Each structure stands twice: as structure tokens, then as C-alpha cells.
N, C-alpha and C positions, 0 to 999 in steps of 0.2 A: 571587791577587795575591801580591806579595812580602811579606817580613816586616818591611819598613821601616815607620816611623811616618808616617801621613798626617795633616797638620795643616791644619785649615780656619780661615781668618781672614776677617773681614768677610763672613761667610756671609749671604746673603739670597736672596730668591726670584727675583732677576733677575740673570743673568749675560749681559752683552752678547755676542751671537753673533759669530763671525768672519765675514768676507765669504764664506767657503766654505759657511757654514751658512745663507745668506740667498738666497731666491728673488728674481729680478728682478720688478718690478711686473707686467710683462706675462705672467708665468708661464713655464713651460718650465724645463728643466734645463740647467745649465751644466757643461761638462767640468771635472773636478777631477783634479788630480794625485794620484798614489798617496801617501798619508801616509807619513812616515818611520817605520819600525818602532820601537816603543818610545815614540813621541810620543803625546800625548793625543788626537790626531786619528785614530790607528790603532785599529781595533776591538779590544776586549779579548778577544773570543772568536773562534774560527775560524769559517769560513763553514759554514752549515748546508745540509743537503740540501734539496731541494724539499719532501719529505715533512715534515721537521722545521719548515720555514719556515711551514707551514700553522698551526702552533700560535700562538695570539695571545699575544705577549709583547713587552715593550719592554725592551731591554737598554741598558746605559750607552752602548754604541756607537751605538744608534739615536739617542740625544740628541746625542752628540758629532759624528757624521758626517751627521746628517739634514739634508736640504735642503728640508724641507716645513713646518717649524713656524712660521717667520716670513718675511715678505716684506720687501723694502727699504722699502716704504711703511709697514709695521707698526713698523719700528725707529724711524721718525720719531715715531710716536705714543708710543713708550716713552721718548723723550728727557726726562730729568728737568728740564733747564734750561728747555726749551720748555713743559713741563707746568706748571711753577711760574709762568712768565711769564703763561701763559694764565689760570691760576687767580687770581692776584692782580689781573690786569687785569679779569677778569670780576666779581670781588667788588667792586672799586672803581668800576666803570662805573655812573654815576648814571642811565643810561637803562635799566638792568636791575634787576629785583627778584631779587637773588641768594639762592638757597636752597642750603644746604650740609647734606649728610647725613653723619653720623659712624658708621662701622661699629664694632661692639663690639670686634672684633679689633684694629683700628687704635688705638682708645682704650686698650685693655688694654696694647698695646705701649708707648705713651707713658707710661702709669701705671707700668709695670714699670721703665722707664728712670729715671724721676725719683722713684721710691719714694712715689708718691701713691696715694690711694684712687681707685677707679674713678669714683665719682660726682663727686668733687672734680676729677678730670681732665676729665671731660665738661664741667663748668661753667667751668673755666679755658680750655679750648679754645673754648667758646662765646664767652667774652669776647674772645679773640684773633681769632676769625673775624669777630665783629661790628666790631671795631676795623679790620679789613681792609675792611669795607664790606658784609658779609653782612646781608641783611634778616631771614632766618630760619635757624635752626640746629636740626636735628632729629637724634634717634637713629633707628635703623631698626627698632626692635622691632615696630612695627605692620606695616611692609612685610614683615618676616620672617614674622610670623604669617599674613599673607595668603598669602605664598608657600607656607608649610607646609600650609595648608588646601587650597589649589589643588593642590598636589602630592599630597596625600592622596586627593583626589577622583580624580586621574589614576591613582594606584596601585590604588584600588578597581576602576576600570574595567578596568585591565590584569588584575587578579586574576580578574574575572568572565570575561574572555576567555582566561584561562590563558596570558597573555603576561608576559614579563619586562620590566623597566624599568631603565634606568641613569640615575642622577642624580648630578651633580657640582657642587660649589661652585667648581670651578676652570675658568675660561674656557680656560686652556691645554690642559686635558684635552679639552674639547669641540673645540677647534681641531685637536688631534692626531687625534681620531676622524674629523673631517670630511675631513682631508687625507690620512690614512694608512690608514683602514679602509674597508670596503665598505658598501654600502647596508644590509646586514643589521644591522650594529652601529649605524649612524647612525639607523636606524629605531627603535632601542630607547631613544634619548636622550629625556629628559623634555622636554616642550614648555612647561613653566611658566617664566615670567620669574623672574629672580633678584631678591632684595630691592633691589639697586641699581636695577634697571630699574623695579620696582614703585613705589618712592618717587618716581622721576622721573615716572612716569605720573600718580600722585596730584598731584604738585606742578604739572605743566604743564596738566593737564586739570581739576583740581578747585580748586586753590588760588585762581585768579583770582576765583571766585565765593564761596569760603569765607572769604576775608579781604579786607582793604582794600588790595588791590594798586592803587597809583596808576595812573590812566588813562594809557595810552601807554607804560607800562613793561613790558618783556618779562620773563617769568619765565625765569630762567637757573639751571640746576641743576648743582651740583658734588657730588662724593663724595670722602670721605677713606677710602681702602681699604688693606688690608694688603699688597696685591700689585699689581705693575705689569700683570699680565695683565688686570686689570679695565679698563685703558685700551683694550685691544683689544675687549673686550666692548662698551664704550660706543660704539665706532665701527661696530658691526655694522649693516648696512642694515635688518635686521628691527626694530631698536629706534629707529625714527624717528617723529616726530610733525610733521605739516605739512612733510614733506621736510627736517626738521632733526633732529639727534640729540636724543633725550629727555634724555640725560645729556651736558651740554656740556663738562664738565671732570672729570678724575679725577686726584687726587694720592695718593701713598702716605704711610704713617705716617712714613717716614724723610724724605720731602720736606717734610711738615708740620713735622717736627722741625727741619729747616734754617731754616724761618721762625721757629720759637721761638728757636733759637740766635742768629739774626741780629738779631731785634727785640724779643723778649719774655723774655730770660734775666735772672735765673733764673725758671723757671716757678713756683716756690713763692710768689713775691711777686705773681703775677697774681691779681687779684680774681676772684671766682666769679660767674657769671651763669647763672640757670636756663635750661634749654633751652626752646625754643618748643613749644607743645602743640597746634597745629592738627591734627597727625597723631600725637598722643600716644598713650600706652598705659597702661592702668590699672596695669600691672606696673612702670612706670618705665623709665628708660634701661637698666637691667640686667635687665629682665624676662626670665626664662628660659623656654624652650619646653618644658622637661621637669621639672616638679615641683621647681622651684627649683635644678636642677642646671645649671651652665654646661657646654655641650657643644661639641664641635668640628665643623668642616665644615658649618656651617649648621644642625646638629641634624636633618637630614633623616631619618637612619636611626632615631635614638631616637624621634622623633615618630611615624614610621610604624609602628615595631614595637609601640608602645603601642596605637595605634589599631587595628591589625590584630589584636592579641591580644584586645582587648576586643570588637571587632565580630564576629569569626569564631569566637572560642574562649571568650568570656565570662570572660576572665582578665585581672585587673589586675596589671600588672608591679610589682615593687618599685621603690624610688626610683632605684636604679642598675641599668641593664640590664647583664647579664653577657655578655661576648663571649669566645669561646675563640680564642686565638691559634693559627694554623695555619702550618706551615712553620717555617723556622729563624729568620725575622725577626719583627719586631713590626708589620709593615705590613699584614698580613692578619688580619682577625678575622671570626669567623662565629658566628651564632646560629641554631641549628636546633631549639631546644626547641619553638617554636611555628610557625615558618615559615622558609623558606630565604632568609635575609637575610645579605648580606655587606658588609663595609666594608673598603676598601683605601686605603692612604695612599701617595701618590707614584705615579710611572709604573710601578713594578715590580708 
């Protein structure tokens, strides 16, 4: 690239795609005009030969000029205004028993912005959500633990069969693999539900008998997540119950913050309300999956490497798992001391 300075402002996980990057609902490709040289729509790198193209990689040009990541129907799901309207309507609807799950990452984002402690932020958000009409507000630590245990069972099965497995906390990555990669890669994807989907399963299938849900009220489930891609995950047909989505609404931390700014500012003055405990966890709302250490991307790799080390090698890992950075960037890390485990961040 050139030597000029690149400045990123208002950076977040969601950048609305241009019309050229969106597939029509019915599928199929649309003719696109050749991008102007030097524009952001033009590929950064020259065209590769067929042999080179066989190497699995995602370049910036893939994301910029790709026509397969989102459809025009999916962009509707990602619309913030509509998402907030559906969320607030669902919470306040008296015919529904509204259940809201708070992701640890989303709460951490709000806590960082307002300079509050994590537990205090959880409890202030609980107050806000209940004032909006939510009947129950949960953290997702129990759902995350169930997810990790199920994932571990899947990993052990793959190891016995000498097969590899790909696990991602990002629905965007899963969508990319399904739309742009072949059956060989798709077949390696983990089949375990995400914590978002597991909490919805618990709420819709177990909550009516576990708590005093008033007769005639429908359990309605919403999630506060760090990323807009979770809205696409919630709309997947595989994640339905009685022909309806298990997760009815998803908003992001920045969308929740817009509610705070509009109706509950300053956040520091909002009283604290303890989270509900129907699906609680002995470790509390900030219960870690790895010996007290808060880890990223759902903790899949750290949880797995500890279990594999102990089960197959009789080795207890130290509190912090050491990963070795490979390549020139910080996005690839590998641990081969006990097993071939790799962690990559971002599409690169």
C-alpha cells in the first residue's frame, strides 16, 4: 500500500454494503461494471492464476467486491432502526413474557464506555430492560458453559476419528464458508449451537415449566450482542421452534446504548437490579470458562486445549495458555506443544 496515513473513525463490526455487494433475494449474480482504478471497489491485488486461486485465502478485495456475503433480505435484518423498534415493542408487549439475555462482550463494551464495573453495568442494564418491560434478564454464562461442554464432546469424537474441526464465534464467518467454500470445508464446521441459541432453547422449552409464566403469555426471547451478524444467525431456519425463530430479536451494544442515551442518561444514576437466576451460574455473571481468565471469541480454544491436554496427555496447563504468533501479523496464533490447535482472528 502507499505510505499515506490511513485513519479509521467510527469503526465497528458492521459496515453497510453497497448495492454492488448485495445478492438479490432470489439468488443469482448481477452484472457489475468494472470498478474505477484506485477506488475502494477495485481489487488491491492483481488477478491470480488458477493454481494460485486454489489456495484458501480471503483478501481485502474478496470482502470489498464480494457478491455473496449478504442478500438484500439480510440487509433488512441488519437495519438498526427496525431492530430497535422490534426489540422495544417485544419487551413492552403485555401478551408476551419477555426474556432478554446479555452477552458478556456487549456488557463489557457498555462498561468501558461509561467507566463502570462489569457487575454494576449488568445490574444497571437489568434495571433498564425491566423498565422497558422485560420479565426476565439473564447473563449467558450457563448457556456458554453448555456450549463449551457440547463442543468438547464433538472435539473428542473428531479426535478419535482423526478428523479436524472448525469452530467460530462469528456468524459472518459461517455464512462466508457456506456461500464461498466447498463441501469439504463446510463439513468441518462445528454443529454445536451458539450460547445465543442455547439460551433461547432453554427459555422457550424449559422456562414455562420452571417459572410462573402467566397462562396465555408467549415466551419471547431477545439478545443483546456485540455484533450485527448475530441478527443473521437468529434468522437461520435451523434455529426455529414450532416454526418460529427461537431468538425473536437481537440488538447490539451500540443499539442498546442509543436507548440509554435517549431515556436513561446518565447511566451512573440508574439504580442496580440483580439479574434473574432461573438459568443462573455458580460463577456469577462474569464466570470465566478458563480458571478465572476472561478470554475472547467464546473461549472455545482455551477450553478445548485444557481438556485435550488433560485427557490425552495427563497435563494440566498453567493459568494462561501460551500461543505463538506466526506470520507478520498478530491475527494468527498457534499452540503445538500438546496438539495442533490454531486460533485466527478476522477473515485473513
